[in-house]
C-alpha positions as CSV (number, residue, x, y, z in Angstrom):
1,M,0.0,-0.1,0.1
2,S,1.4,3.5,-1.0
3,V,1.6,6.4,1.5
4,S,0.9,9.9,0.3
5,K,3.9,12.5,1.0
6,H,1.4,14.4,2.8
7,S,0.8,11.7,5.3
8,S,4.6,11.0,5.6
9,W,5.0,14.9,6.4
10,S,2.2,14.8,8.9
11,Y,3.6,11.6,10.8
12,T,7.1,13.4,11.2
13,E,5.5,16.6,12.2
14,A,3.6,14.7,15.0
15,L,6.6,12.7,16.2
16,P,8.1,15.1,18.7
17,L,6.6,15.4,22.3
18,E,6.9,18.8,23.8
19,D,7.4,19.2,27.4
20,A,5.7,21.7,29.7
21,A,7.8,24.7,29.1
22,L,7.3,24.6,25.3
23,T,3.5,24.0,25.8
24,A,3.2,27.0,28.0
25,A,5.2,29.2,25.5
26,R,2.9,27.9,22.6
27,A,-0.2,29.0,24.7
28,R,1.3,32.4,25.3
29,G,2.2,32.6,21.7
30,L,-1.6,31.8,20.8
31,E,-2.7,34.7,23.3
32,L,-0.3,37.2,21.4
33,G,-1.2,35.9,17.9
34,V,2.3,34.9,17.3
35,E,2.8,31.8,14.8
36,S,5.8,29.9,16.3
37,V,7.9,27.0,14.6
38,T,6.3,23.7,14.7
39,P,7.2,21.1,17.2
40,A,9.4,19.3,14.4
41,V,11.1,22.3,13.4
42,A,11.9,23.1,17.0
43,Q,13.4,19.8,17.7
44,L,15.5,20.0,14.2
45,I,16.8,23.3,15.6
46,T,18.0,21.7,18.6
47,V,19.6,18.7,16.8
48,L,21.2,21.1,14.6
49,S,22.5,23.3,17.3
50,A,23.8,20.3,19.4
51,S,25.6,18.8,16.2
52,A,27.3,21.9,15.7
53,A,28.5,22.3,19.1
54,V,27.3,26.0,19.1
55,E,29.1,28.5,21.5
56,A,27.6,31.7,20.0
57,A,24.2,31.9,18.0
58,V,22.0,34.7,16.7
59,E,18.3,34.8,16.3
60,V,16.2,37.1,14.2
61,G,12.4,36.9,15.4
62,T,12.3,35.8,19.0
63,G,8.6,35.2,19.0
64,V,7.5,34.0,22.4
65,G,10.9,32.1,22.8
66,I,10.2,28.6,21.3
67,S,12.8,28.6,18.6
68,S,15.3,30.4,21.1
69,L,14.6,27.4,23.7
70,A,15.4,25.2,20.7
71,I,18.6,26.5,20.1
72,L,19.7,26.9,23.8
73,R,18.7,23.3,24.6
74,G,21.3,22.3,22.0
75,M,24.1,24.5,22.5
76,A,27.2,24.2,24.8
77,P,26.4,24.9,28.6
78,S,28.4,28.0,28.3
79,G,26.8,29.0,24.9
80,V,25.2,32.6,24.4
81,L,22.3,33.4,22.2
82,T,21.7,36.9,20.9
83,T,18.0,37.1,20.0
84,I,16.3,40.1,18.4
85,D,12.7,41.2,18.0
86,K,11.0,44.3,17.0
87,D,8.2,43.6,19.5
88,Y,8.6,44.2,23.1
89,D,5.7,42.1,24.3
90,H,7.2,39.1,22.3
91,L,10.5,39.6,24.1
92,E,8.8,39.7,27.4
93,A,7.0,36.4,26.8
94,A,10.3,34.8,25.7
95,R,12.1,36.0,29.0
96,Y,9.3,34.6,31.0
97,A,10.0,31.2,29.0
98,F,13.8,31.5,29.7
99,K,13.2,32.0,33.3
100,E,10.8,28.8,33.4
101,E,13.6,26.9,31.7
102,N,15.9,28.1,34.4
103,I,18.2,29.7,32.0
104,P,21.0,31.9,33.4
105,S,20.4,35.5,32.2
106,R,24.3,35.4,31.1
107,R,23.3,33.1,28.5
108,V,20.6,35.1,26.6
109,R,21.0,38.7,25.3
110,T,17.6,39.9,24.2
111,I,17.5,42.9,22.0
112,N,14.4,45.0,21.2
113,G,14.9,46.3,17.8
114,R,14.9,45.9,14.1
115,S,17.2,43.3,12.2
116,Q,18.4,46.1,9.7
117,E,19.7,48.2,12.9
118,V,21.3,45.4,14.9
119,L,22.6,42.9,12.6
120,P,25.2,45.5,11.1
121,R,26.5,45.9,14.8
122,L,27.3,42.5,15.3
123,A,31.0,41.2,14.7
124,D,31.9,39.4,11.5
125,S,32.6,35.5,11.6
126,S,31.7,35.2,15.4
127,Y,29.0,33.0,15.3
128,Q,28.2,29.4,14.7
129,L,24.5,29.4,14.2
130,V,21.9,32.2,12.7
131,L,18.4,31.5,12.6
132,L,16.2,33.9,10.6
133,D,12.5,33.7,11.4
134,G,11.5,37.5,11.6
135,D,10.1,39.9,8.9
136,P,9.6,37.6,5.7
137,N,10.1,40.7,3.4
138,R,13.7,41.2,4.7
139,V,14.9,37.5,4.5
140,A,17.2,38.0,1.3
141,K,18.9,40.7,3.0
142,E,19.1,39.1,6.3
143,A,20.7,35.9,4.5
144,V,23.3,38.2,3.3
145,E,24.0,39.6,7.0
146,A,23.8,36.3,8.3
147,L,26.7,35.1,6.1
148,R,28.9,37.7,7.4
149,L,28.2,36.9,10.7
150,L,28.9,33.0,10.6
151,E,32.4,31.9,11.1
152,P,33.4,29.1,8.6
153,G,31.4,26.0,9.1
154,G,28.7,28.0,10.7
155,L,25.0,27.1,10.0
156,L,22.3,29.3,8.6
157,I,18.5,28.2,9.4
158,I,15.8,30.0,7.6
159,N,12.2,29.1,8.9
160,D,9.4,29.4,6.7
161,A,11.7,29.3,3.6
162,L,8.6,28.2,1.4
163,D,6.8,31.3,2.7
164,S,3.6,29.2,3.5
165,D,4.2,27.1,0.1
166,R,3.6,30.3,-1.9
167,V,7.2,29.8,-3.3
168,L,6.1,26.9,-5.2
169,A,3.6,29.0,-7.2
170,P,5.3,31.0,-9.9
171,A,2.3,33.5,-10.3
172,V,2.7,34.4,-6.8
173,R,4.4,37.8,-6.4
174,K,4.1,38.9,-2.8
175,P,6.9,40.7,-1.4
176,S,7.6,37.9,1.1
177,T,7.6,35.3,-1.6
178,I,9.9,37.1,-3.9
179,A,12.2,37.5,-0.8
180,A,12.1,34.0,-0.2
181,R,12.9,33.0,-3.7
182,K,15.7,35.5,-3.8
183,A,17.5,34.3,-0.7
184,Q,17.3,30.6,-1.7
185,R,18.8,31.2,-5.2
186,W,21.6,33.3,-3.7
187,L,22.5,30.6,-1.2
188,R,22.1,28.0,-3.7
189,D,24.4,29.8,-6.3
190,H,26.9,31.1,-3.7
191,E,30.4,29.5,-4.2
192,D,31.1,29.4,-0.6
193,V,27.8,27.9,0.6
194,F,26.4,24.3,0.8
195,S,22.4,24.8,1.0
196,V,19.4,22.6,1.1
197,T,15.7,23.2,1.6
198,I,13.6,20.5,3.4
199,P,9.7,20.6,3.9
200,S,9.4,20.5,7.7
201,G,7.0,22.9,8.9
202,S,6.4,25.5,6.0
203,G,9.9,24.8,4.6
204,V,13.4,25.1,6.4
205,L,16.3,26.3,4.3
206,L,19.7,25.3,5.8
207,A,22.9,26.6,4.5
208,V,26.6,25.8,5.8
209,K,29.4,28.4,5.3
210,Q,32.4,26.6,3.8
211,R,35.6,26.4,5.9
């Protein structure tokens, strides 16, 4: 009996079991109208963070802290996450999640601001992981900044890389869709990058800066 790809996607999306901290964070996200990474994408981020032995990471789009917790859980115990969000209420919800997780304040630097103002102030080649999940209209420009921030061998993760499946439809010309296509093509064609897009959640693009 054949199984549809959608059935396989649904099965893998439902596999991760989330604990009380993540469940509570998702509830706060619903109250604030924040669309967070799916459980499968959160678990993927944790696995990638752990496999890369991340000591320093940057996140654009903190939300209510679910993807932040995913990074932190995989990072080295001494690792530091710099997470950026333009919405103060979102950052407050994320800080609550960090407190529930008993994460020391020295391990998370929360910045209330816009990526175009904050990213240029961060140091070149100083991070092992960058996660982009902020303004979808800016993802192509943020990908350029992310590659600058990553050290050789560093990993870039772009959530919602398929822009809610709109990237697949050539007729769709929304600014966010155009930006997603541009980021994907730029990373695919970059001579110093290995990249792949996988269908978890609404698409996750992974790119490694060559050593």
